[in-house]
TORKOL-4160 file (C-alpha; in steps of 0.2 Angstrom, whole numbers, padded with zeros to 4 digits, m for minus):
427
<pt num="1" X="0033" Y="0066" Z="0030"/>
<pt num="2" X="0026" Y="0048" Z="0031"/>
<pt num="3" X="0033" Y="0035" Z="0043"/>
<pt num="4" X="0037" Y="0038" Z="0061"/>
<pt num="5" X="0044" Y="0056" Z="0062"/>
<pt num="6" X="0055" Y="0052" Z="0076"/>
<pt num="7" X="0066" Y="0041" Z="0065"/>
<pt num="8" X="0077" Y="0054" Z="0056"/>
<pt num="9" X="0093" Y="0044" Z="0054"/>
<pt num="10" X="0098" Y="0026" Z="0051"/>
<pt num="11" X="0107" Y="0026" Z="0068"/>
<pt num="12" X="0090" Y="0028" Z="0076"/>
<pt num="13" X="0084" Y="0013" Z="0067"/>
<pt num="14" X="0099" Y="0003" Z="0072"/>
<pt num="15" X="0096" Y="0007" Z="0090"/>
<pt num="16" X="0078" Y="0000" Z="0088"/>
<pt num="17" X="0084" Y="m0016" Z="0080"/>
<pt num="18" X="0097" Y="m0018" Z="0094"/>
<pt num="19" X="0083" Y="m0015" Z="0107"/>
<pt num="20" X="0071" Y="m0027" Z="0099"/>
<pt num="21" X="0084" Y="m0041" Z="0097"/>
<pt num="22" X="0089" Y="m0039" Z="0115"/>
<pt num="23" X="0071" Y="m0041" Z="0120"/>
<pt num="24" X="0070" Y="m0057" Z="0110"/>
<pt num="25" X="0085" Y="m0065" Z="0119"/>
<pt num="26" X="0078" Y="m0060" Z="0136"/>
<pt num="27" X="0061" Y="m0067" Z="0132"/>
<pt num="28" X="0069" Y="m0084" Z="0127"/>
<pt num="29" X="0079" Y="m0085" Z="0142"/>
<pt num="30" X="0066" Y="m0083" Z="0155"/>
<pt num="31" X="0061" Y="m0098" Z="0166"/>
<pt num="32" X="0043" Y="m0098" Z="0158"/>
<pt num="33" X="0035" Y="m0111" Z="0148"/>
<pt num="34" X="0032" Y="m0100" Z="0133"/>
<pt num="35" X="0040" Y="m0086" Z="0123"/>
<pt num="36" X="0029" Y="m0074" Z="0114"/>
<pt num="37" X="0031" Y="m0060" Z="0102"/>
<pt num="38" X="0016" Y="m0049" Z="0100"/>
<pt num="39" X="0013" Y="m0041" Z="0083"/>
<pt num="40" X="m0001" Y="m0028" Z="0082"/>
<pt num="41" X="m0013" Y="m0031" Z="0068"/>
<pt num="42" X="m0021" Y="m0016" Z="0058"/>
<pt num="43" X="m0035" Y="m0015" Z="0045"/>
<pt num="44" X="m0042" Y="0000" Z="0036"/>
<pt num="45" X="m0059" Y="m0008" Z="0033"/>
<pt num="46" X="m0071" Y="m0022" Z="0039"/>
<pt num="47" X="m0088" Y="m0029" Z="0033"/>
<pt num="48" X="m0098" Y="m0021" Z="0047"/>
<pt num="49" X="m0112" Y="m0011" Z="0039"/>
<pt num="50" X="m0119" Y="m0004" Z="0055"/>
<pt num="51" X="m0107" Y="0010" Z="0055"/>
<pt num="52" X="m0101" Y="0007" Z="0073"/>
<pt num="53" X="m0084" Y="m0001" Z="0068"/>
<pt num="54" X="m0068" Y="0008" Z="0073"/>
<pt num="55" X="m0059" Y="0005" Z="0056"/>
<pt num="56" X="m0058" Y="0024" Z="0054"/>
<pt num="57" X="m0045" Y="0025" Z="0068"/>
<pt num="58" X="m0027" Y="0021" Z="0065"/>
<pt num="59" X="m0025" Y="0010" Z="0081"/>
<pt num="60" X="m0021" Y="m0008" Z="0081"/>
<pt num="61" X="m0037" Y="m0019" Z="0079"/>
<pt num="62" X="m0029" Y="m0035" Z="0087"/>
<pt num="63" X="m0013" Y="m0044" Z="0091"/>
<pt num="64" X="m0005" Y="m0060" Z="0083"/>
<pt num="65" X="0005" Y="m0071" Z="0094"/>
<pt num="66" X="0021" Y="m0079" Z="0088"/>
<pt num="67" X="0028" Y="m0092" Z="0100"/>
<pt num="68" X="0041" Y="m0106" Z="0100"/>
<pt num="69" X="0027" Y="m0119" Z="0103"/>
<pt num="70" X="0024" Y="m0122" Z="0084"/>
<pt num="71" X="0036" Y="m0126" Z="0071"/>
<pt num="72" X="0028" Y="m0114" Z="0058"/>
<pt num="73" X="0030" Y="m0100" Z="0071"/>
<pt num="74" X="0049" Y="m0105" Z="0073"/>
<pt num="75" X="0051" Y="m0104" Z="0055"/>
<pt num="76" X="0043" Y="m0087" Z="0054"/>
<pt num="77" X="0054" Y="m0081" Z="0068"/>
<pt num="78" X="0069" Y="m0087" Z="0059"/>
<pt num="79" X="0064" Y="m0078" Z="0043"/>
<pt num="80" X="0060" Y="m0062" Z="0053"/>
<pt num="81" X="0078" Y="m0062" Z="0061"/>
<pt num="82" X="0086" Y="m0066" Z="0044"/>
<pt num="83" X="0077" Y="m0051" Z="0036"/>
<pt num="84" X="0081" Y="m0040" Z="0051"/>
<pt num="85" X="0100" Y="m0044" Z="0049"/>
<pt num="86" X="0099" Y="m0039" Z="0030"/>
<pt num="87" X="0090" Y="m0023" Z="0035"/>
<pt num="88" X="0104" Y="m0019" Z="0048"/>
<pt num="89" X="0117" Y="m0021" Z="0035"/>
<pt num="90" X="0108" Y="m0010" Z="0023"/>
<pt num="91" X="0107" Y="0004" Z="0036"/>
<pt num="92" X="0125" Y="0002" Z="0041"/>
<pt num="93" X="0131" Y="0003" Z="0024"/>
<pt num="94" X="0119" Y="0016" Z="0018"/>
<pt num="95" X="0112" Y="0006" Z="0004"/>
<pt num="96" X="0095" Y="0002" Z="m0002"/>
<pt num="97" X="0088" Y="m0015" Z="m0008"/>
<pt num="98" X="0072" Y="m0022" Z="m0015"/>
<pt num="99" X="0061" Y="m0035" Z="m0007"/>
<pt num="100" X="0066" Y="m0046" Z="m0021"/>
<pt num="101" X="0085" Y="m0043" Z="m0017"/>
<pt num="102" X="0081" Y="m0049" Z="0001"/>
<pt num="103" X="0072" Y="m0065" Z="m0005"/>
<pt num="104" X="0087" Y="m0071" Z="m0016"/>
<pt num="105" X="0099" Y="m0069" Z="m0001"/>
<pt num="106" X="0091" Y="m0085" Z="0007"/>
<pt num="107" X="0079" Y="m0092" Z="m0006"/>
<pt num="108" X="0079" Y="m0110" Z="0002"/>
<pt num="109" X="0074" Y="m0103" Z="0019"/>
<pt num="110" X="0061" Y="m0090" Z="0013"/>
<pt num="111" X="0054" Y="m0102" Z="m0001"/>
<pt num="112" X="0043" Y="m0088" Z="m0008"/>
<pt num="113" X="0042" Y="m0069" Z="m0010"/>
<pt num="114" X="0026" Y="m0068" Z="0001"/>
<pt num="115" X="0036" Y="m0074" Z="0016"/>
<pt num="116" X="0048" Y="m0060" Z="0014"/>
<pt num="117" X="0034" Y="m0047" Z="0012"/>
<pt num="118" X="0026" Y="m0053" Z="0028"/>
<pt num="119" X="0042" Y="m0052" Z="0037"/>
<pt num="120" X="0045" Y="m0034" Z="0032"/>
<pt num="121" X="0028" Y="m0029" Z="0037"/>
<pt num="122" X="0030" Y="m0037" Z="0054"/>
<pt num="123" X="0046" Y="m0028" Z="0056"/>
<pt num="124" X="0038" Y="m0012" Z="0052"/>
<pt num="125" X="0025" Y="m0015" Z="0065"/>
<pt num="126" X="0037" Y="m0021" Z="0078"/>
<pt num="127" X="0049" Y="m0007" Z="0076"/>
<pt num="128" X="0035" Y="0006" Z="0073"/>
<pt num="129" X="0042" Y="0013" Z="0056"/>
<pt num="130" X="0038" Y="0013" Z="0038"/>
<pt num="131" X="0046" Y="0002" Z="0025"/>
<pt num="132" X="0057" Y="0016" Z="0018"/>
<pt num="133" X="0065" Y="0018" Z="0036"/>
<pt num="134" X="0072" Y="0000" Z="0033"/>
<pt num="135" X="0080" Y="0006" Z="0017"/>
<pt num="136" X="0069" Y="m0007" Z="0008"/>
<pt num="137" X="0062" Y="0001" Z="m0008"/>
<pt num="138" X="0050" Y="m0005" Z="m0022"/>
<pt num="139" X="0055" Y="m0005" Z="m0040"/>
<pt num="140" X="0047" Y="0011" Z="m0045"/>
<pt num="141" X="0034" Y="0010" Z="m0060"/>
<pt num="142" X="0025" Y="0026" Z="m0058"/>
<pt num="143" X="0026" Y="0040" Z="m0071"/>
<pt num="144" X="0023" Y="0059" Z="m0069"/>
<pt num="145" X="0022" Y="0074" Z="m0082"/>
<pt num="146" X="0016" Y="0091" Z="m0082"/>
<pt num="147" X="0019" Y="0108" Z="m0073"/>
<pt num="148" X="0031" Y="0102" Z="m0060"/>
<pt num="149" X="0049" Y="0104" Z="m0055"/>
<pt num="150" X="0058" Y="0095" Z="m0041"/>
<pt num="151" X="0075" Y="0089" Z="m0036"/>
<pt num="152" X="0080" Y="0071" Z="m0030"/>
<pt num="153" X="0097" Y="0069" Z="m0021"/>
<pt num="154" X="0104" Y="0084" Z="m0030"/>
<pt num="155" X="0097" Y="0080" Z="m0048"/>
<pt num="156" X="0084" Y="0092" Z="m0055"/>
<pt num="157" X="0068" Y="0085" Z="m0064"/>
<pt num="158" X="0061" Y="0100" Z="m0074"/>
<pt num="159" X="0045" Y="0093" Z="m0081"/>
<pt num="160" X="0039" Y="0111" Z="m0085"/>
<pt num="161" X="0051" Y="0113" Z="m0099"/>
<pt num="162" X="0042" Y="0098" Z="m0108"/>
<pt num="163" X="0026" Y="0096" Z="m0099"/>
<pt num="164" X="0019" Y="0082" Z="m0110"/>
<pt num="165" X="0035" Y="0071" Z="m0107"/>
<pt num="166" X="0034" Y="0056" Z="m0095"/>
<pt num="167" X="0047" Y="0056" Z="m0080"/>
<pt num="168" X="0049" Y="0041" Z="m0068"/>
<pt num="169" X="0042" Y="0044" Z="m0051"/>
<pt num="170" X="0057" Y="0045" Z="m0038"/>
<pt num="171" X="0059" Y="0029" Z="m0028"/>
<pt num="172" X="0068" Y="0037" Z="m0014"/>
<pt num="173" X="0055" Y="0050" Z="m0010"/>
<pt num="174" X="0063" Y="0056" Z="0006"/>
<pt num="175" X="0077" Y="0063" Z="m0006"/>
<pt num="176" X="0064" Y="0074" Z="m0015"/>
<pt num="177" X="0066" Y="0093" Z="m0012"/>
<pt num="178" X="0063" Y="0110" Z="m0019"/>
<pt num="179" X="0045" Y="0106" Z="m0026"/>
<pt num="180" X="0039" Y="0120" Z="m0037"/>
<pt num="181" X="0023" Y="0121" Z="m0048"/>
<pt num="182" X="0011" Y="0132" Z="m0056"/>
<pt num="183" X="m0002" Y="0118" Z="m0060"/>
<pt num="184" X="m0020" Y="0121" Z="m0056"/>
<pt num="185" X="m0024" Y="0103" Z="m0051"/>
<pt num="186" X="m0017" Y="0085" Z="m0051"/>
<pt num="187" X="m0025" Y="0071" Z="m0061"/>
<pt num="188" X="m0022" Y="0053" Z="m0057"/>
<pt num="189" X="m0025" Y="0040" Z="m0071"/>
<pt num="190" X="m0026" Y="0022" Z="m0069"/>
<pt num="191" X="m0016" Y="0016" Z="m0084"/>
<pt num="192" X="m0001" Y="0020" Z="m0094"/>
<pt num="193" X="m0011" Y="0019" Z="m0110"/>
<pt num="194" X="m0022" Y="0033" Z="m0104"/>
<pt num="195" X="m0007" Y="0043" Z="m0098"/>
<pt num="196" X="0001" Y="0041" Z="m0115"/>
<pt num="197" X="m0016" Y="0047" Z="m0124"/>
<pt num="198" X="m0016" Y="0063" Z="m0113"/>
<pt num="199" X="0003" Y="0065" Z="m0117"/>
<pt num="200" X="0000" Y="0064" Z="m0136"/>
<pt num="201" X="m0015" Y="0076" Z="m0135"/>
<pt num="202" X="m0004" Y="0089" Z="m0126"/>
<pt num="203" X="m0016" Y="0088" Z="m0111"/>
<pt num="204" X="m0004" Y="0095" Z="m0098"/>
<pt num="205" X="0002" Y="0110" Z="m0108"/>
<pt num="206" X="m0016" Y="0115" Z="m0113"/>
<pt num="207" X="m0023" Y="0112" Z="m0096"/>
<pt num="208" X="m0009" Y="0118" Z="m0085"/>
<pt num="209" X="m0009" Y="0102" Z="m0073"/>
<pt num="210" X="0001" Y="0087" Z="m0067"/>
<pt num="211" X="m0004" Y="0070" Z="m0072"/>
<pt num="212" X="0002" Y="0054" Z="m0063"/>
<pt num="213" X="m0001" Y="0036" Z="m0066"/>
<pt num="214" X="0004" Y="0021" Z="m0055"/>
<pt num="215" X="0002" Y="0010" Z="m0070"/>
<pt num="216" X="m0012" Y="m0001" Z="m0062"/>
<pt num="217" X="m0011" Y="m0004" Z="m0043"/>
<pt num="218" X="0000" Y="0010" Z="m0037"/>
<pt num="219" X="0017" Y="0005" Z="m0029"/>
<pt num="220" X="0022" Y="0013" Z="m0013"/>
<pt num="221" X="0034" Y="0026" Z="m0021"/>
<pt num="222" X="0020" Y="0032" Z="m0032"/>
<pt num="223" X="0008" Y="0034" Z="m0017"/>
<pt num="224" X="0022" Y="0043" Z="m0006"/>
<pt num="225" X="0027" Y="0055" Z="m0020"/>
<pt num="226" X="0009" Y="0059" Z="m0024"/>
<pt num="227" X="0005" Y="0062" Z="m0005"/>
<pt num="228" X="0021" Y="0073" Z="m0004"/>
<pt num="229" X="0017" Y="0084" Z="m0019"/>
<pt num="230" X="m0001" Y="0086" Z="m0013"/>
<pt num="231" X="0004" Y="0091" Z="0004"/>
<pt num="232" X="0017" Y="0104" Z="m0003"/>
<pt num="233" X="0007" Y="0111" Z="m0017"/>
<pt num="234" X="m0011" Y="0110" Z="m0009"/>
<pt num="235" X="m0019" Y="0107" Z="m0026"/>
<pt num="236" X="m0036" Y="0098" Z="m0029"/>
<pt num="237" X="m0033" Y="0080" Z="m0035"/>
<pt num="238" X="m0044" Y="0070" Z="m0046"/>
<pt num="239" X="m0044" Y="0052" Z="m0051"/>
<pt num="240" X="m0049" Y="0043" Z="m0067"/>
<pt num="241" X="m0051" Y="0024" Z="m0067"/>
<pt num="242" X="m0060" Y="0011" Z="m0078"/>
<pt num="243" X="m0078" Y="0007" Z="m0074"/>
<pt num="244" X="m0075" Y="m0010" Z="m0067"/>
<pt num="245" X="m0072" Y="m0017" Z="m0050"/>
<pt num="246" X="m0053" Y="m0017" Z="m0053"/>
<pt num="247" X="m0053" Y="0001" Z="m0057"/>
<pt num="248" X="m0063" Y="0005" Z="m0042"/>
<pt num="249" X="m0052" Y="m0005" Z="m0031"/>
<pt num="250" X="m0037" Y="0005" Z="m0037"/>
<pt num="251" X="m0047" Y="0021" Z="m0033"/>
<pt num="252" X="m0049" Y="0015" Z="m0015"/>
<pt num="253" X="m0031" Y="0011" Z="m0014"/>
<pt num="254" X="m0027" Y="0029" Z="m0017"/>
<pt num="255" X="m0040" Y="0035" Z="m0006"/>
<pt num="256" X="m0040" Y="0023" Z="0009"/>
<pt num="257" X="m0024" Y="0013" Z="0007"/>
<pt num="258" X="m0022" Y="m0006" Z="0005"/>
<pt num="259" X="m0026" Y="m0019" Z="0018"/>
<pt num="260" X="m0009" Y="m0027" Z="0016"/>
<pt num="261" X="m0001" Y="m0010" Z="0022"/>
<pt num="262" X="m0015" Y="m0005" Z="0033"/>
<pt num="263" X="m0002" Y="m0001" Z="0047"/>
<pt num="264" X="0005" Y="0013" Z="0036"/>
<pt num="265" X="m0011" Y="0019" Z="0028"/>
<pt num="266" X="m0012" Y="0035" Z="0037"/>
<pt num="267" X="0004" Y="0040" Z="0029"/>
<pt num="268" X="m0001" Y="0034" Z="0011"/>
<pt num="269" X="m0019" Y="0038" Z="0009"/>
<pt num="270" X="m0025" Y="0054" Z="0000"/>
<pt num="271" X="m0041" Y="0059" Z="0009"/>
<pt num="272" X="m0046" Y="0073" Z="m0002"/>
<pt num="273" X="m0046" Y="0064" Z="m0019"/>
<pt num="274" X="m0061" Y="0067" Z="m0030"/>
<pt num="275" X="m0067" Y="0053" Z="m0042"/>
<pt num="276" X="m0072" Y="0060" Z="m0059"/>
<pt num="277" X="m0075" Y="0044" Z="m0069"/>
<pt num="278" X="m0077" Y="0034" Z="m0078"/>
<pt num="279" X="m0095" Y="0030" Z="m0072"/>
<pt num="280" X="m0108" Y="0018" Z="m0078"/>
<pt num="281" X="m0120" Y="0033" Z="m0079"/>
<pt num="282" X="m0108" Y="0040" Z="m0092"/>
<pt num="283" X="m0114" Y="0027" Z="m0104"/>
<pt num="284" X="m0130" Y="0037" Z="m0106"/>
<pt num="285" X="m0123" Y="0054" Z="m0103"/>
<pt num="286" X="m0110" Y="0053" Z="m0117"/>
<pt num="287" X="m0120" Y="0041" Z="m0128"/>
<pt num="288" X="m0107" Y="0027" Z="m0128"/>
<pt num="289" X="m0111" Y="0013" Z="m0141"/>
<pt num="290" X="m0117" Y="m0003" Z="m0135"/>
<pt num="291" X="m0102" Y="m0012" Z="m0143"/>
<pt num="292" X="m0091" Y="m0003" Z="m0130"/>
<pt num="293" X="m0099" Y="m0012" Z="m0115"/>
<pt num="294" X="m0094" Y="m0029" Z="m0109"/>
<pt num="295" X="m0104" Y="m0040" Z="m0097"/>
<pt num="296" X="m0098" Y="m0042" Z="m0079"/>
<pt num="297" X="m0091" Y="m0059" Z="m0077"/>
<pt num="298" X="m0095" Y="m0069" Z="m0061"/>
<pt num="299" X="m0078" Y="m0064" Z="m0054"/>
<pt num="300" X="m0082" Y="m0046" Z="m0057"/>
<pt num="301" X="m0098" Y="m0048" Z="m0048"/>
<pt num="302" X="m0090" Y="m0057" Z="m0033"/>
<pt num="303" X="m0077" Y="m0044" Z="m0032"/>
<pt num="304" X="m0090" Y="m0030" Z="m0033"/>
<pt num="305" X="m0100" Y="m0038" Z="m0019"/>
<pt num="306" X="m0084" Y="m0038" Z="m0009"/>
<pt num="307" X="m0081" Y="m0020" Z="m0012"/>
<pt num="308" X="m0099" Y="m0015" Z="m0007"/>
<pt num="309" X="m0096" Y="m0023" Z="0010"/>
<pt num="310" X="m0082" Y="m0012" Z="0014"/>
<pt num="311" X="m0087" Y="m0001" Z="0029"/>
<pt num="312" X="m0078" Y="0015" Z="0023"/>
<pt num="313" X="m0089" Y="0016" Z="0008"/>
<pt num="314" X="m0105" Y="0018" Z="0018"/>
<pt num="315" X="m0096" Y="0029" Z="0031"/>
<pt num="316" X="m0086" Y="0041" Z="0021"/>
<pt num="317" X="m0091" Y="0040" Z="0002"/>
<pt num="318" X="m0109" Y="0034" Z="0001"/>
<pt num="319" X="m0110" Y="0042" Z="m0016"/>
<pt num="320" X="m0096" Y="0031" Z="m0022"/>
<pt num="321" X="m0106" Y="0016" Z="m0016"/>
<pt num="322" X="m0121" Y="0021" Z="m0025"/>
<pt num="323" X="m0111" Y="0021" Z="m0041"/>
<pt num="324" X="m0104" Y="0004" Z="m0038"/>
<pt num="325" X="m0122" Y="m0003" Z="m0034"/>
<pt num="326" X="m0128" Y="0004" Z="m0051"/>
<pt num="327" X="m0113" Y="m0005" Z="m0059"/>
<pt num="328" X="m0120" Y="m0021" Z="m0052"/>
<pt num="329" X="m0138" Y="m0017" Z="m0058"/>
<pt num="330" X="m0133" Y="m0013" Z="m0075"/>
<pt num="331" X="m0122" Y="m0029" Z="m0076"/>
<pt num="332" X="m0109" Y="m0021" Z="m0088"/>
<pt num="333" X="m0092" Y="m0012" Z="m0088"/>
<pt num="334" X="m0081" Y="m0002" Z="m0099"/>
<pt num="335" X="m0064" Y="0005" Z="m0100"/>
<pt num="336" X="m0058" Y="0023" Z="m0101"/>
<pt num="337" X="m0052" Y="0020" Z="m0119"/>
<pt num="338" X="m0071" Y="0016" Z="m0124"/>
<pt num="339" X="m0072" Y="0035" Z="m0125"/>
<pt num="340" X="m0062" Y="0035" Z="m0141"/>
<pt num="341" X="m0077" Y="0028" Z="m0150"/>
<pt num="342" X="m0082" Y="0046" Z="m0152"/>
<pt num="343" X="m0064" Y="0052" Z="m0157"/>
<pt num="344" X="m0046" Y="0049" Z="m0151"/>
<pt num="345" X="m0045" Y="0066" Z="m0142"/>
<pt num="346" X="m0063" Y="0065" Z="m0134"/>
<pt num="347" X="m0055" Y="0060" Z="m0118"/>
<pt num="348" X="m0043" Y="0075" Z="m0117"/>
<pt num="349" X="m0054" Y="0088" Z="m0126"/>
<pt num="350" X="m0071" Y="0084" Z="m0119"/>
<pt num="351" X="m0073" Y="0071" Z="m0106"/>
<pt num="352" X="m0060" Y="0076" Z="m0093"/>
<pt num="353" X="m0062" Y="0095" Z="m0095"/>
<pt num="354" X="m0081" Y="0094" Z="m0092"/>
<pt num="355" X="m0078" Y="0083" Z="m0077"/>
<pt num="356" X="m0066" Y="0094" Z="m0069"/>
<pt num="357" X="m0075" Y="0110" Z="m0073"/>
<pt num="358" X="m0091" Y="0103" Z="m0065"/>
<pt num="359" X="m0082" Y="0095" Z="m0050"/>
<pt num="360" X="m0089" Y="0078" Z="m0044"/>
<pt num="361" X="m0104" Y="0078" Z="m0033"/>
<pt num="362" X="m0117" Y="0066" Z="m0028"/>
<pt num="363" X="m0128" Y="0071" Z="m0042"/>
<pt num="364" X="m0114" Y="0069" Z="m0055"/>
<pt num="365" X="m0110" Y="0051" Z="m0049"/>
<pt num="366" X="m0127" Y="0046" Z="m0055"/>
<pt num="367" X="m0144" Y="0042" Z="m0047"/>
<pt num="368" X="m0141" Y="0024" Z="m0042"/>
<pt num="369" X="m0155" Y="0015" Z="m0034"/>
<pt num="370" X="m0149" Y="0006" Z="m0018"/>
<pt num="371" X="m0149" Y="m0012" Z="m0019"/>
<pt num="372" X="m0151" Y="m0025" Z="m0005"/>
<pt num="373" X="m0134" Y="m0026" Z="0004"/>
<pt num="374" X="m0125" Y="m0042" Z="0006"/>
<pt num="375" X="m0125" Y="m0050" Z="0023"/>
<pt num="376" X="m0111" Y="m0044" Z="0034"/>
<pt num="377" X="m0096" Y="m0055" Z="0036"/>
<pt num="378" X="m0090" Y="m0059" Z="0053"/>
<pt num="379" X="m0072" Y="m0055" Z="0058"/>
<pt num="380" X="m0061" Y="m0069" Z="0061"/>
<pt num="381" X="m0050" Y="m0071" Z="0077"/>
<pt num="382" X="m0032" Y="m0066" Z="0074"/>
<pt num="383" X="m0024" Y="m0080" Z="0084"/>
<pt num="384" X="m0027" Y="m0098" Z="0089"/>
<pt num="385" X="m0022" Y="m0107" Z="0105"/>
<pt num="386" X="m0008" Y="m0119" Z="0103"/>
<pt num="387" X="m0005" Y="m0135" Z="0114"/>
<pt num="388" X="0007" Y="m0132" Z="0127"/>
<pt num="389" X="0025" Y="m0138" Z="0124"/>
<pt num="390" X="0039" Y="m0137" Z="0137"/>
<pt num="391" X="0053" Y="m0125" Z="0136"/>
<pt num="392" X="0067" Y="m0138" Z="0132"/>
<pt num="393" X="0057" Y="m0145" Z="0118"/>
<pt num="394" X="0054" Y="m0127" Z="0111"/>
<pt num="395" X="0072" Y="m0124" Z="0111"/>
<pt num="396" X="0075" Y="m0140" Z="0103"/>
<pt num="397" X="0064" Y="m0135" Z="0088"/>
<pt num="398" X="0073" Y="m0119" Z="0086"/>
<pt num="399" X="0090" Y="m0127" Z="0087"/>
<pt num="400" X="0085" Y="m0140" Z="0074"/>
<pt num="401" X="0076" Y="m0128" Z="0062"/>
<pt num="402" X="0090" Y="m0114" Z="0061"/>
<pt num="403" X="0106" Y="m0108" Z="0068"/>
<pt num="404" X="0099" Y="m0095" Z="0079"/>
<pt num="405" X="0115" Y="m0090" Z="0088"/>
<pt num="406" X="0124" Y="m0086" Z="0071"/>
<pt num="407" X="0109" Y="m0074" Z="0067"/>
<pt num="408" X="0108" Y="m0066" Z="0084"/>
<pt num="409" X="0127" Y="m0063" Z="0085"/>
<pt num="410" X="0127" Y="m0055" Z="0068"/>
<pt num="411" X="0114" Y="m0042" Z="0075"/>
<pt num="412" X="0122" Y="m0029" Z="0086"/>
<pt num="413" X="0119" Y="m0033" Z="0104"/>
<pt num="414" X="0129" Y="m0038" Z="0120"/>
<pt num="415" X="0131" Y="m0057" Z="0122"/>
<pt num="416" X="0133" Y="m0054" Z="0141"/>
<pt num="417" X="0114" Y="m0053" Z="0141"/>
<pt num="418" X="0112" Y="m0072" Z="0141"/>
<pt num="419" X="0128" Y="m0082" Z="0139"/>
<pt num="420" X="0119" Y="m0098" Z="0145"/>
<pt num="421" X="0107" Y="m0095" Z="0131"/>
<pt num="422" X="0121" Y="m0094" Z="0118"/>
<pt num="423" X="0130" Y="m0109" Z="0126"/>
<pt num="424" X="0114" Y="m0120" Z="0125"/>
<pt num="425" X="0113" Y="m0117" Z="0106"/>
<pt num="426" X="0131" Y="m0120" Z="0103"/>
<pt num="427" X="0131" Y="m0137" Z="0111"/>
């Protein structure tokens, strides 16, 4: 499924860790003035409105250089190696851990969660794998209900017997097997409150479908599970989000992936997703009362302008961009729950069935008038040149900052590679 398909066993991953660690030691022991780790950088969008960018490809868009010439880089290498050691232990013991678990193993070194998050992403890029290949998992928050049956590590989840009852999305998606369904389509909803509304209205039972929510921005297990069942069942997939910039950003996370995990976007994105609402044009179409509309805040406007600059909107879904421009022109937003102004069951009995029956099209998305596009933002360089520092001083920084031999010796490799290197740090 997702991830590097050549990594089928933990032993394969352990070999990669061993080879990477050996290459680090060899690089540090060379008689050259600098040691460099090259980390590929990926992005799934830019702000080039010309349509000539290469963000649609899954290749690296640049490199970041980690050296021993700067203390901040030395600390970053320290963090990376410590996290790598923890990953190795997880793989050797066939255990799984969360990013938060890893943080609390060395909180004084890591300092904050984002440092661990970046190290895990760096390791995935360096070892050419996905996060689940490292046995690092997210705390699942997604929910699923409807006409679906599957097993996870031998446990049966039979949603079909009670299609309007919520079940947690599996965290270890690689253990999901025997997927069966007689559903007609899959519906993704942004929020748990909307999910519960559909559950109370017996929506899945009446419409023979599957409903999934990531409860806001979707986590990796929810996106992996959704991608898996779409691939296995080959069902049309629809998405329902709030009519505001945050709802739209959640929609694009499902469709194109997130920038933070752009290196893994090709395994997480859902390219055939269809956006069915809610649209700003629905205000007139469904006669929503004015008191249901809220003015866009300055933050909303700034966020919408940033969304409009994303290259993939113009290139792949220009009709989505038109609807977003209309949102800016009208200057108002509303939530899915605003449809309850007509009746509590209006969403499940009228709105969603009418949208899915019609199927979204450019005309349905509204006749937005194109506004002047914001100016293109220039791409920033990925690396900066550092002043040259001699090799002896570089090793001194490393030795002072952390006990590198202890870390490297814990990772499985042959010390015969560079005994003088180990001796230097011990003395």
